[in-house]
PyMOL CGO cylinders between C-alpha atoms (Angstrom):
from pymol import cmd
from pymol.cgo import CYLINDER

trace = [
    CYLINDER, 86.25, 169.53, 87.96, 86.14, 171.17, 84.51, 0.3, 1, 1, 1, 1, 1, 1,
    CYLINDER, 86.14, 171.17, 84.51, 87.35, 174.55, 83.29, 0.3, 1, 1, 1, 1, 1, 1,
    CYLINDER, 87.35, 174.55, 83.29, 85.12, 176.23, 80.79, 0.3, 1, 1, 1, 1, 1, 1,
    CYLINDER, 85.12, 176.23, 80.79, 87.19, 179.16, 79.15, 0.3, 1, 1, 1, 1, 1, 1,
    CYLINDER, 87.19, 179.16, 79.15, 86.13, 182.01, 76.97, 0.3, 1, 1, 1, 1, 1, 1,
    CYLINDER, 86.13, 182.01, 76.97, 88.79, 184.13, 75.24, 0.3, 1, 1, 1, 1, 1, 1,
    CYLINDER, 88.79, 184.13, 75.24, 87.73, 187.51, 73.98, 0.3, 1, 1, 1, 1, 1, 1,
    CYLINDER, 87.73, 187.51, 73.98, 89.62, 189.37, 71.28, 0.3, 1, 1, 1, 1, 1, 1,
    CYLINDER, 89.62, 189.37, 71.28, 88.28, 192.97, 71.48, 0.3, 1, 1, 1, 1, 1, 1,
    CYLINDER, 88.28, 192.97, 71.48, 88.45, 195.83, 69.09, 0.3, 1, 1, 1, 1, 1, 1,
    CYLINDER, 88.45, 195.83, 69.09, 90.61, 198.45, 70.71, 0.3, 1, 1, 1, 1, 1, 1,
    CYLINDER, 90.61, 198.45, 70.71, 87.76, 201.03, 70.66, 0.3, 1, 1, 1, 1, 1, 1,
    CYLINDER, 87.76, 201.03, 70.66, 85.51, 198.68, 72.68, 0.3, 1, 1, 1, 1, 1, 1,
    CYLINDER, 85.51, 198.68, 72.68, 88.08, 197.37, 75.20, 0.3, 1, 1, 1, 1, 1, 1,
    CYLINDER, 88.08, 197.37, 75.20, 87.16, 199.62, 78.13, 0.3, 1, 1, 1, 1, 1, 1,
    CYLINDER, 87.16, 199.62, 78.13, 83.46, 199.12, 77.59, 0.3, 1, 1, 1, 1, 1, 1,
    CYLINDER, 83.46, 199.12, 77.59, 83.74, 195.36, 77.31, 0.3, 1, 1, 1, 1, 1, 1,
    CYLINDER, 83.74, 195.36, 77.31, 85.85, 195.27, 80.53, 0.3, 1, 1, 1, 1, 1, 1,
    CYLINDER, 85.85, 195.27, 80.53, 83.26, 197.16, 82.32, 0.3, 1, 1, 1, 1, 1, 1,
    CYLINDER, 83.26, 197.16, 82.32, 80.41, 195.19, 81.07, 0.3, 1, 1, 1, 1, 1, 1,
    CYLINDER, 80.41, 195.19, 81.07, 82.08, 191.83, 81.91, 0.3, 1, 1, 1, 1, 1, 1,
    CYLINDER, 82.08, 191.83, 81.91, 82.94, 192.90, 85.55, 0.3, 1, 1, 1, 1, 1, 1,
    CYLINDER, 82.94, 192.90, 85.55, 79.72, 194.76, 86.34, 0.3, 1, 1, 1, 1, 1, 1,
    CYLINDER, 79.72, 194.76, 86.34, 77.04, 192.64, 84.46, 0.3, 1, 1, 1, 1, 1, 1,
    CYLINDER, 77.04, 192.64, 84.46, 77.94, 189.63, 82.54, 0.3, 1, 1, 1, 1, 1, 1,
    CYLINDER, 77.94, 189.63, 82.54, 80.18, 187.83, 85.14, 0.3, 1, 1, 1, 1, 1, 1,
    CYLINDER, 80.18, 187.83, 85.14, 77.83, 188.63, 87.93, 0.3, 1, 1, 1, 1, 1, 1,
    CYLINDER, 77.83, 188.63, 87.93, 74.96, 187.33, 85.94, 0.3, 1, 1, 1, 1, 1, 1,
    CYLINDER, 74.96, 187.33, 85.94, 76.89, 184.06, 85.50, 0.3, 1, 1, 1, 1, 1, 1,
    CYLINDER, 76.89, 184.06, 85.50, 77.79, 183.74, 89.17, 0.3, 1, 1, 1, 1, 1, 1,
    CYLINDER, 77.79, 183.74, 89.17, 74.00, 184.01, 89.86, 0.3, 1, 1, 1, 1, 1, 1,
    CYLINDER, 74.00, 184.01, 89.86, 73.42, 180.83, 87.95, 0.3, 1, 1, 1, 1, 1, 1,
    CYLINDER, 73.42, 180.83, 87.95, 75.11, 178.90, 90.70, 0.3, 1, 1, 1, 1, 1, 1,
    CYLINDER, 75.11, 178.90, 90.70, 76.85, 176.67, 88.02, 0.3, 1, 1, 1, 1, 1, 1,
    CYLINDER, 76.85, 176.67, 88.02, 80.44, 177.55, 88.80, 0.3, 1, 1, 1, 1, 1, 1,
    CYLINDER, 80.44, 177.55, 88.80, 82.58, 177.33, 91.93, 0.3, 1, 1, 1, 1, 1, 1,
    CYLINDER, 82.58, 177.33, 91.93, 85.18, 179.93, 90.85, 0.3, 1, 1, 1, 1, 1, 1,
    CYLINDER, 85.18, 179.93, 90.85, 85.42, 182.40, 88.08, 0.3, 1, 1, 1, 1, 1, 1,
    CYLINDER, 85.42, 182.40, 88.08, 88.44, 184.48, 87.04, 0.3, 1, 1, 1, 1, 1, 1,
    CYLINDER, 88.44, 184.48, 87.04, 88.63, 187.30, 84.50, 0.3, 1, 1, 1, 1, 1, 1,
    CYLINDER, 88.63, 187.30, 84.50, 92.05, 187.98, 83.06, 0.3, 1, 1, 1, 1, 1, 1,
    CYLINDER, 92.05, 187.98, 83.06, 93.64, 190.57, 80.62, 0.3, 1, 1, 1, 1, 1, 1,
    CYLINDER, 93.64, 190.57, 80.62, 96.87, 189.57, 78.57, 0.3, 1, 1, 1, 1, 1, 1,
    CYLINDER, 96.87, 189.57, 78.57, 97.12, 192.76, 76.65, 0.3, 1, 1, 1, 1, 1, 1,
    CYLINDER, 97.12, 192.76, 76.65, 94.58, 195.69, 76.30, 0.3, 1, 1, 1, 1, 1, 1,
    CYLINDER, 94.58, 195.69, 76.30, 92.45, 193.90, 73.63, 0.3, 1, 1, 1, 1, 1, 1,
    CYLINDER, 92.45, 193.90, 73.63, 92.76, 190.17, 74.81, 0.3, 1, 1, 1, 1, 1, 1,
    CYLINDER, 92.76, 190.17, 74.81, 90.79, 188.84, 77.82, 0.3, 1, 1, 1, 1, 1, 1,
    CYLINDER, 90.79, 188.84, 77.82, 90.11, 185.40, 79.20, 0.3, 1, 1, 1, 1, 1, 1,
    CYLINDER, 90.11, 185.40, 79.20, 87.27, 184.17, 81.49, 0.3, 1, 1, 1, 1, 1, 1,
    CYLINDER, 87.27, 184.17, 81.49, 87.74, 180.93, 83.20, 0.3, 1, 1, 1, 1, 1, 1,
    CYLINDER, 87.74, 180.93, 83.20, 84.84, 179.19, 84.86, 0.3, 1, 1, 1, 1, 1, 1,
    CYLINDER, 84.84, 179.19, 84.86, 85.40, 176.32, 87.18, 0.3, 1, 1, 1, 1, 1, 1,
    CYLINDER, 85.40, 176.32, 87.18, 82.65, 173.78, 87.37, 0.3, 1, 1, 1, 1, 1, 1,
    CYLINDER, 82.65, 173.78, 87.37, 82.38, 171.11, 89.94, 0.3, 1, 1, 1, 1, 1, 1,
    CYLINDER, 82.38, 171.11, 89.94, 81.49, 168.50, 87.34, 0.3, 1, 1, 1, 1, 1, 1,
    CYLINDER, 81.49, 168.50, 87.34, 80.24, 167.97, 83.89, 0.3, 1, 1, 1, 1, 1, 1,
    CYLINDER, 80.24, 167.97, 83.89, 76.55, 168.14, 85.13, 0.3, 1, 1, 1, 1, 1, 1,
    CYLINDER, 76.55, 168.14, 85.13, 77.03, 171.69, 86.40, 0.3, 1, 1, 1, 1, 1, 1,
    CYLINDER, 77.03, 171.69, 86.40, 78.63, 172.67, 83.11, 0.3, 1, 1, 1, 1, 1, 1,
    CYLINDER, 78.63, 172.67, 83.11, 75.99, 171.02, 81.06, 0.3, 1, 1, 1, 1, 1, 1,
    CYLINDER, 75.99, 171.02, 81.06, 73.26, 172.77, 83.23, 0.3, 1, 1, 1, 1, 1, 1,
    CYLINDER, 73.26, 172.77, 83.23, 74.91, 176.22, 82.45, 0.3, 1, 1, 1, 1, 1, 1,
    CYLINDER, 74.91, 176.22, 82.45, 75.22, 175.53, 78.75, 0.3, 1, 1, 1, 1, 1, 1,
    CYLINDER, 75.22, 175.53, 78.75, 71.65, 174.23, 78.45, 0.3, 1, 1, 1, 1, 1, 1,
    CYLINDER, 71.65, 174.23, 78.45, 69.72, 176.57, 80.76, 0.3, 1, 1, 1, 1, 1, 1,
    CYLINDER, 69.72, 176.57, 80.76, 71.73, 179.78, 80.93, 0.3, 1, 1, 1, 1, 1, 1,
    CYLINDER, 71.73, 179.78, 80.93, 74.40, 180.20, 78.13, 0.3, 1, 1, 1, 1, 1, 1,
    CYLINDER, 74.40, 180.20, 78.13, 71.82, 180.97, 75.35, 0.3, 1, 1, 1, 1, 1, 1,
    CYLINDER, 71.82, 180.97, 75.35, 70.30, 183.89, 77.30, 0.3, 1, 1, 1, 1, 1, 1,
    CYLINDER, 70.30, 183.89, 77.30, 73.64, 185.24, 78.46, 0.3, 1, 1, 1, 1, 1, 1,
    CYLINDER, 73.64, 185.24, 78.46, 75.29, 184.97, 75.11, 0.3, 1, 1, 1, 1, 1, 1,
    CYLINDER, 75.29, 184.97, 75.11, 72.41, 186.78, 73.49, 0.3, 1, 1, 1, 1, 1, 1,
    CYLINDER, 72.41, 186.78, 73.49, 72.55, 189.57, 76.17, 0.3, 1, 1, 1, 1, 1, 1,
    CYLINDER, 72.55, 189.57, 76.17, 76.35, 189.98, 75.56, 0.3, 1, 1, 1, 1, 1, 1,
    CYLINDER, 76.35, 189.98, 75.56, 75.66, 190.02, 71.72, 0.3, 1, 1, 1, 1, 1, 1,
    CYLINDER, 75.66, 190.02, 71.72, 73.21, 192.67, 72.18, 0.3, 1, 1, 1, 1, 1, 1,
    CYLINDER, 73.21, 192.67, 72.18, 75.63, 194.99, 73.93, 0.3, 1, 1, 1, 1, 1, 1,
    CYLINDER, 75.63, 194.99, 73.93, 78.58, 194.10, 71.55, 0.3, 1, 1, 1, 1, 1, 1,
    CYLINDER, 78.58, 194.10, 71.55, 77.13, 193.03, 68.14, 0.3, 1, 1, 1, 1, 1, 1,
    CYLINDER, 77.13, 193.03, 68.14, 80.43, 193.56, 66.44, 0.3, 1, 1, 1, 1, 1, 1,
    CYLINDER, 80.43, 193.56, 66.44, 84.07, 194.12, 67.55, 0.3, 1, 1, 1, 1, 1, 1,
    CYLINDER, 84.07, 194.12, 67.55, 84.47, 191.10, 69.83, 0.3, 1, 1, 1, 1, 1, 1,
    CYLINDER, 84.47, 191.10, 69.83, 85.62, 187.64, 68.68, 0.3, 1, 1, 1, 1, 1, 1,
    CYLINDER, 85.62, 187.64, 68.68, 85.10, 184.79, 71.14, 0.3, 1, 1, 1, 1, 1, 1,
    CYLINDER, 85.10, 184.79, 71.14, 86.49, 181.33, 71.27, 0.3, 1, 1, 1, 1, 1, 1,
    CYLINDER, 86.49, 181.33, 71.27, 85.27, 178.77, 73.92, 0.3, 1, 1, 1, 1, 1, 1,
    CYLINDER, 85.27, 178.77, 73.92, 86.97, 175.73, 75.19, 0.3, 1, 1, 1, 1, 1, 1,
    CYLINDER, 86.97, 175.73, 75.19, 86.38, 173.16, 77.88, 0.3, 1, 1, 1, 1, 1, 1,
    CYLINDER, 86.38, 173.16, 77.88, 89.43, 171.90, 79.71, 0.3, 1, 1, 1, 1, 1, 1,
    CYLINDER, 89.43, 171.90, 79.71, 89.88, 168.86, 81.98, 0.3, 1, 1, 1, 1, 1, 1,
    CYLINDER, 89.88, 168.86, 81.98, 92.50, 169.65, 84.72, 0.3, 1, 1, 1, 1, 1, 1,
    CYLINDER, 92.50, 169.65, 84.72, 95.15, 166.77, 84.95, 0.3, 1, 1, 1, 1, 1, 1,
    CYLINDER, 95.15, 166.77, 84.95, 97.05, 167.86, 87.85, 0.3, 1, 1, 1, 1, 1, 1,
    CYLINDER, 97.05, 167.86, 87.85, 97.43, 171.06, 90.04, 0.3, 1, 1, 1, 1, 1, 1,
    CYLINDER, 97.43, 171.06, 90.04, 100.14, 172.60, 92.09, 0.3, 1, 1, 1, 1, 1, 1,
    CYLINDER, 100.14, 172.60, 92.09, 99.68, 175.46, 94.48, 0.3, 1, 1, 1, 1, 1, 1,
    CYLINDER, 99.68, 175.46, 94.48, 99.52, 175.30, 98.26, 0.3, 1, 1, 1, 1, 1, 1,
    CYLINDER, 99.52, 175.30, 98.26, 102.40, 172.91, 98.56, 0.3, 1, 1, 1, 1, 1, 1,
    CYLINDER, 102.40, 172.91, 98.56, 104.63, 175.24, 96.52, 0.3, 1, 1, 1, 1, 1, 1,
    CYLINDER, 104.63, 175.24, 96.52, 104.36, 178.00, 99.28, 0.3, 1, 1, 1, 1, 1, 1,
    CYLINDER, 104.36, 178.00, 99.28, 105.96, 175.81, 101.96, 0.3, 1, 1, 1, 1, 1, 1,
]
cmd.load_cgo(trace, "trace")
């Protein structure tokens, strides 16, 4: 499994519009690619967001980056040509805790 994370630093005047766009258009378009098993969209403060995409393996992430990312990035850029700064990182999970903690 790989995690592909995109952090968005958003101009305060655009924050509400970016959040709506991400939830109603951008992320559903990414879900439709079939490249990810799970996607989460989080907010730290009113102008800082993170989207985490969980890919089954490197092949799925590479397929997304080659076949879908250029189009989806261009569409996002068309909606928000200024006021949003993005950083992108790929993470390899080393260990996870979760279900066992609930016991």
